[in-house]
N, C-alpha and C positions, 0 to 999 in steps of 0.2 A: 507485071499485072498492075493495073491502075485502080485506085480507090478514090472516090469522091468524098471529101471530108471538110468540115470546118477546121480552120488552122490557127495556130499562134501566128502573129505577124512575123516572127522570126523563123518560120518553118523551113526556109531555104538553107538554114544552117544544117539541118538534118537531111533534107532532100533537095539538093541544089537544082535538080531538073524538074521540080514541081511547077505546075502551071497554076498561078494564083490569080483570082479575080475577086472583086468585092461585090457583095450583095447588100444593097441599101434597103433596110427593113426597119420600120418603126423608128426612123431617125438614128439608126445604128448601122455602121458599116461592118459587115461580117465577112472576113476573109474566107473564101471557099477555094479549095485547091483540088487539082487532079494529081494525086501523089503516086509515084512509082513504088508501091509497096511490094516487098518480096513475098513469095509464097512460103509461109512458115509451116513447119511440121508441128501441128497441134497435137497435144496429148489428150486422149479421151479421159473424161472424168468417171464415166461408168461404162459398163459393158453393153449398154443400150444406146450409146451415142452415135451420131452420124456427123460427118464433115461435109459441108456444102459449099459450093461456089455460087455466089449471087450473080445472076444474069441481068436482072432489071429490078428497080425499086421505085416506090412512090411515097409521097408524104401525105399526111392527114392533118385535119384541123389541130389535133393535139400536138403535132410536131412544131407548131409555131413557137410555143413557149420553150420547147427544148432547144430550138435553134438559138434563141436568145441566151438561154442558160449555158449551152455548150460554148458559145462565143465568149461569154463572161469568164468562164473557167480557163479557156485558152489564153485570153488576154492577161488574166491575172498571173498565170504561170510564166508568161513571157516577160513580165516585169521582174520576175525573180531569176531571169536568165535561163529558164527551162523552156523546152519545146514540147508542144502537145498538138495532136490532131484528134478530131472527134468525128467519126462517121455519124450519119443521121438517117432518119426515115423509119417507118414501122411496117410497111407492107413490102413484100418482095416475092420473086420467084427465083428458084435456085436449082442446081443439079447436084445430086449426091455424088461425091467423089470417093468417099471412104466410109466404111461402116465398122462398128465394134462387133465382137464375137456373138453377142446375144440378140442382135437386131433381127427381127422376124418380119416386120410389116413393110420394110423398105429395102431396096437394093441399089447398088451402084448404077448410076445412069438415070434413075427416076427423077422426074421434075416434081418439085414440092413447093408448097406455100406454108406460111406460118399458121399454126393452130392456136388461135387466141381464146382458148377455153377458159372459162372462169369458174366452173362449178364442179366438173365431173371427174377430174383426174387426180390421182394421189401420187405422191412421191416426186412430182415435178412442179415447178413454179407456175402459178396461175396467171392468166392475163396475156398481154401481148409479149411474145417471146423476146423481142429486142427493140430498143430505141436506136439501133445502129445498123439499119438495114442496108446502108450503102457499103458497109464493110464487105470486102470480096469473099473472105473465108470466115465461116462461122461454124460453131459446133453446138448441136442441140441434142437433147434426148429425143428418141424417135417419136414419142407421143406428142411432141411439140410441133410436128410437121404433118402435113396431109398431102398425099400423092394426088396429082391432077392428071386429067386425060390429055392425050396428044392433041385433041381437038381444041384445047384452050390455048390461044396464043400468049406469048410472054407478056404483052402489054395488059391483057385482061388479068392474067394470073398475078401480075405484080400490083394489082389494084383490088384484089378480090376479098381477102380474108376479113379485114376489120368491118367494112360495111356489110358484107354478106352475113357474117356470124352475128353481128348486132341486130340486123333487121330480121333475120329468120328467128332469132330469139324473141323479138318484140311481137312479131306476128303470131308466134306460138303462144306467148303469154296472154295475149288479148283474145284468143279463141274467136277470131272473126268468122261470122256466119255469112252464108250467101245472102245477098240482098241488103246487107247493112251499109250504112253511110260511114265512110272512113275519110277523115281529114288528115292530110300530110302537110306539115308546116315546113317553111324554109325549103321549098321543093327543088331548088337547084343545088342544094348541098349534096355532097356525094352520098351521104347516108339516106337522104330522102329520095334521091334518084333510084337508089337500090330498092327502097321501100315500094315505090310505085311499080317497079317490075315484079317484085315478089307478090304484091297484092293482086296482080292480074290473074293469078292462079286461084283466087279465093271467091270469085263471083260477086264481089262487093262493088259498090259504087264509089269511085275514088275522086275525092276533092283535093284541091291544093290551094294554099293561101300564101301570099307574099305581098310585100309593099312594092315590089318591082313587077310592073305589068308587061315589060318588054318580052318576057319569055313565055307568055301565055300560049302562043301558037305552038312553040316547041313542046311545051308540057302536054298539050292535048295530043300531039303526035307520039309522045313517049308513053302515053297510057292513061293520063288524067281525063276523067269524064267532065269535070267542071272546074274552072278556075274562079276563085273568090278573092278580090282585092282585100288585103289585110285591114284596110281602114273601115271596111263594112262590118268587121267583127267587133262591134262596140257594145258597151253596156246597155245601150238603149234598145237592143234587140231588133235593130233594123234589118238584120239578116235573118230571114225566117227559116233557113235550113238548119237542122240540128243533126248532130253526129253521134253515132254509136261508139266510135273509136276515134281517138286523136293520137297520131304518131308525131312526136315533137323532138327534134334533136337539140333545141335550145329553149329550155323552160323559162329562162330569164327574159326572153324576148316575146314568147307567145302565150304562156299559161294565163296571164292576166286577161288576155283578150278572148281566148277560146273557151274558158271555163263556163261562160254564159250560154254557149251553144252546144253543150253536151247533153244528150238525152238522159232521162231517168235510166238507171242501171248501166250507164255508159262507162267506158274505160279510157283513161288518159294515161299514156305511157311516154316516158321521156328517157333520153340516154346521154344528155350532156347539157352544157350551158355555154353561152357565148363569151362571157367575160372571164376567160380562163387565165389570162395573164395581165400584168399590171399596165402594159402599154396599150391595151384596149381601153377606151373610155368606158367606165363602169355603166352597166345598164341599171335600170331602176332597182333599188334594193327590195325586191319582191317580198322576201320573207321577213322583212322588218316592217313593211308598211301594209301589206295586203293579205297576210296569211290568214287572218281571222275570217275575212269575208270569203276567201277562196275555199277554205275548208268547211265553212258553214254551208256553202252551196254544195260541196261534195257530200256532206252529211244529209242534207235535205233531199237531194236527188239520188242518193245512193250511188254516187260516182266512185269508181275505184281508181286511185292514183297509184301507178306502178312505176317504180324505178328499174332501169335496166342497164347493166354493164356487160357488154360483149355477149357471149352465149356459150353453148355447149359444143363439144366435138360433133355431136349429131346434127346440130344446126348447120355447121359448116359443111358437113358431108351431104346434107340435104340440098344445100345451095349448089354444090358442085354437081350433084346428080341432076338437078333441074337445069343447070347450064348445059349439061351433056344432052338433055332432052329438048333443048331449045325453048325452055319455059322461063328462063331467067338470064339476065345479062348485066354487065357493068358497062356504063357509058365511058368511053375513052375520048378525051378532048384532044390530046396530042402526045407525041413521043419525041424525046430529045436524046442525043448521044454526043460522044466526042467532047469538044470544047464548049458545048452549049449548056453548061451547067447553070449559069446565071439566067439564061433564057428559060430553062426548066423551072427554076425557083420563082422567077417573076411571073410566069404563066400560072404556077401553082397558087401563088399567094397575093399577087398584085393586079392581075388583069380581070376587071369586072365582066368581061365578055366570055370568060371561061365557063364552060358547062361540061362537067365530067372530070375524070381523073387525068392527071398529067404524069407521065412516066419518063424516067431516065433509064436508058439501056446501055450496058457496056458492050463494046465492040471488040475488045481484045480477048 
C-alpha cells in the first residue's frame, strides 16, 4: 500500500523502494515520496472508533505552512541520523474498513469525509480531524466523519469538507435575505468558489471582486451576477454599489477596501488571512495602522464584523444534502495519481491558471 508523504532526505534507509521527488516551493526543496507503507493493525482508542482507508485527498491554503513545517522537522531529524516521513493534506475521502463495537452511525464499506466541526460536538477534538490526509490508514471517532452519497464522486468528496463547512456556516451567520447585495472577495479561491455556489440558493445578487480580471467570464458562468475590479473599491467612493453582506477569506487583503462599500446594518464576515506563514511577503499591517478608522466606520454605520472558523456538523450535512439535490457543488480543476505527485503539488500551489480544487487519487 503506497502513501504520499514529505520525507527525510535519508528516507531510503527505511524504505529502499520509495520513489522520491523534490517539490520546489518558496525557495525550499521539499522531498516528497511515494512510500510502500505496510498495512498496520491499528488499535482502537474508544469503542466508537472507525478505521478508514484514504482513497483521495487534497490540500488547502492552510496546508502551505504545514508543508514547510513538516519539511523542516524531517530535515532536522535527518541531521541527527533519524528517519521521518510526514503525510500531509486536510481534505479526504475514505472507505470504512473496520469499526469498534459501539459504532452506530457508520458501517464497513461506507464512504466518508472529515467532519470539521468547531462548535457542536463534545468528547472529541474540535476542528479539522487531521493534517495528514495522505496517510492511507487513519482512525477516528465516528463523529469526526460524515457519510456521503454514492452520487458524489471521489474527486468532489476529497475536496468537500473544509470549504463547504466554512461557507455554509458563513451564509448561516449572516442571515442573507432574498434581494440583498452580497460581495465575495478573492472569487477564484476555493472558499469563495464554494460561496458563490451556496449563495445561488439564497435569491441574492452576487458580486465578486478581484485584481485579476482574466477570470471575469468564468465567474459570470459560475454564478456571479457582476464582477467589480478591486481597484474600483477605493476610499473615494467611485464605486456606487453598496453591499449588505461581504464574504471575505482574506481580511488582510480586502477589509481595508470593502469597508467603505458596506451598507448601513451590513455584515462583514471573514474566515482567514493571506499572510499565514513567514515566506509570504507580509501584507499591510491592517490592525496596526487602520483599525481605528475601520471600526469607527463600523460603529457609525452599525456594521457587524463576524469572524468564522469552520462550522457545525449540521452545516456540513446541509452542504451534502444540497449537493445530492443538485443545488451545490465543488469545482474540480484536475485529478492526479501514480507518480504525478509533484505535478499535483505544483498545480495546487504554483499554477496561476488553476481554478478549483486539485486532487490526488490512490490507485492501489
